[in-house]
N, C-alpha and C positions, 0 to 999 in steps of 0.2 A: 504494499500499500504505499503510495506517494504520501509526502508530507501535506500537501494541499487537500488531498482527499481526506486524510486524518481530520483535517480542520474543518472541511465541510460537514462532515458526518457528525461531528462533536463528541468530545470524549467523556464518558461518565466517570466521575471520581467519587468512589465510595470511601470516604475516609471521615464517618460519623455525619457528614453533612454530604448530600448527592448534589453534584454539580453536572448539568449539561451545557454545553458551550452552545450558544445560539446560532442559528443558520446565517450564512453569509447573505447579506442583501438586507437583513432585518433593518428597519427604520428606527430611530431613536430622536426624541426631544430632549431628552437629559443629557446632553453635552456642555462642555463647558470650552468658552473661548479664553485661552490664555491671556494673561495681561503682561505685556513686556515691558521693561524698562531698560535703557542702555546707557551705561557709564563707562567711560574710559575704556571700551572694548569688551566689557563685560556685559553679559545679558542676564537678565532673570524673568523666569516665565512662572507666574503664580498658579499653582494647582488647587486641589482640595484643601479645605479647611476642617473637614469632617474629623470629629475627636477632640477639636479645641474646646469644648465645655460640654458639661451634662447635657446641655439642651441641644447640642449640636454633636450627637453621637448615634451615628447609624452604623450597624455592623456592615462592615464591608463585604461586598458579594463575593460568594464562593466561585472559583473558576477552575478549569481544567489543569492539573498538573502536569500532563502529557503534552507531547509523545516523549519528551527526553527528561523525565524525572531523575533525580539523583538516587543511585541505586543504594548505596550504603551511608546516608548523612553522617552518622556518628564518625565517619573516618575523616570527616572535613571541618574540624573545630578550628578553623583559622580565621582570621581577619582579613589578611592580604590573599585575595582570591586569583591573583593574576596569573600565577606559575609563569609560563613562558609567553603568554600572550602580550601582544604589543598593541598601542591604540592612544588615543586622547585619554589623560589621567581622569579618574572618576571616583568620587567617594560617595558612599551609600550610607545617609543616616535615616535609620528606619525606626520610630516609635511605635510601641503596642499598647493600645488602651484597652480596658475591660469595659463593656458596655452593661455588665451586671452589676458594675460597682461605680455607678455615676461617671463613667468614662475616666476613672483612675488609671495611672501607669500600673502596667503588667509587668512586675520585676520576676526575674527568674524563669522566664518562657524561654523555649528554645525556638530560635529563628533560622530556618534553612533558607538559603538564595541560592538561585542559578540563573545563568542566561547565556546566549550566545557571543562568540567572538566578533570582531570588527568584519567578518566575511559571512557571517551568519551562521556559523557551526557550533554544534555542541560537543563537549567531550563525554566519554563513556559512550558514545555510539557512532554508527556509520557503517560504510559500506552495504548499503540497502537502498531501495527505491526512496525511502524516507529521507536519508541524508546519504549522499553519494561518498562524499570525504569520509574516509575511516578514521575515526579518532577514539575507537573501542579501547585502545591501550593507554590512554593518557587521561589526565584529570586536570581540568581547568575552569575558572569561573564558576566554581561551586563553593560554597562555604556555611559554616554554622558558627553561631554566637548565642549567647545568653543575654537577655536583657538586664540592664542594672536598675538600680533603684527609681529611675526615671523612665524605665520601660524602653529605653535606646539601645539599639545596636548599631555599629558601624562596621562598614567593610571598604576595603582598598580595591579597586578594579579598573577595568577600562570602559570607556563609554560603548554600550552593546551596538552591534550592527543590526542590519533587518535580513528577512528573508522572505521569499515571494509569498504572499497570501497573507502575512501578518504585519500589523503595526509594531514598532519598537515596544519592547516589553522587558520585564523582570519579573520571575517566578518567586514566590515566596510560600513557604509552607510553616505554620507557627503551631508548636506544640505546649502543653503546660509543663511544669516542672517534672511531672510525672511520666512525662512522655505521651500524654494522650493527645491526638489530633485535635486542634480547635479550628483552624481555616486553612485551605489552601486557596490562594489567590494570585493576582498578577498586578503588577503597576505599569501604567500607561507614561508615556512621555508627551509633553507638549511639542507640536509640530515645529515651531520655529526653532527651537533648540536643535533638534534632530537634522532638520533639514538643512541648518548651518554646518554641522559636522560632516554630514554626508556630502555635502556639495563643496566645502572648501577645505577638509582637512586630508587631501591626497596625501601630504608628506606624510601623514601618520598612518596611511594604509587604507583609509577610506576610500575606494576607487569604484564603488557600484553605483554611485549617484543617489538621487532621490528614492527614498521608499517607495514601493509600488502599492501600499495599502495603508489609509489612514485611519485614525482611531474610529471614526464615524462608520467605516466601511470593514473594520476588521470584525472577524466573526465571534470573538471573544467580547470585545468592547461595544460591538454595535447596538447592544440593547441599552446602553448607557453606561457611561465611565466617570460620572461626575464625581464619586468618591475614591476613585482609583488613579486620578491623575496626579502625578508628582509636582511639586515644585522644583525647579533646577536652575541653578545659577551658576555664572562662572564665563570662562572663555577657551577658546582651543588652546592657546599658549599657556594658561595658568590652569587648566583643568575646570572639571564641573563638579557641582556637589549636588546630590539630590536628597530632598527633605520629604519625608511623607509620613504619615500616621495612618496606621492600620488598625481598627476596632473589630475585637473578637468579643464573644460571650464565654467568659471563663467562670 
């Protein structure tokens, strides 16, 4: 099965919460237009404010973890997930909040992240119709951290690339301290930032040009990505920082 066919069918994730990826072409009225400001070469695109208070606290949507989930997440307790991958410097700051506790920070939660490299490839997979490049024997761009007292985890990475049929995204799986799955979700990117990287960072290896799928046409985000859109700031030369809050029921 090819990657695009997998995405069209929608992958069912049975991890305590059942999530079916919506069909390509679904329409949405719940989208967010990023607000951008530019100062001395740096750009900030403001995303979701969900989780900022007890009155603004909606559980983040559950999404598919496939088709390339981390096979043994416990093996990747690392903050710097780059391995040998190169690209524009990228820091991820992800905060976990608990909707069951007035949106208080959730300390001690396990947070797994994974995403593709600048060319759109995932580690641990390959050599098939789903992904032709074979990276089955290497590991990169996968990591696990435990939230601190503020519910925060941070990862050092490279700005993700894109592949046909999907908008740029990061996968996140959150467990409680006992290892119970709380949520599998994805993080969306503001278009202006990703477009800047993909069209002007050729010297960093981003040679594919513009992404072929926008968030509103993406089969995962097309039903609405209001609470999944990250805030991203920075520049190509200085690197980018992603800031995002994910709300779970714990």
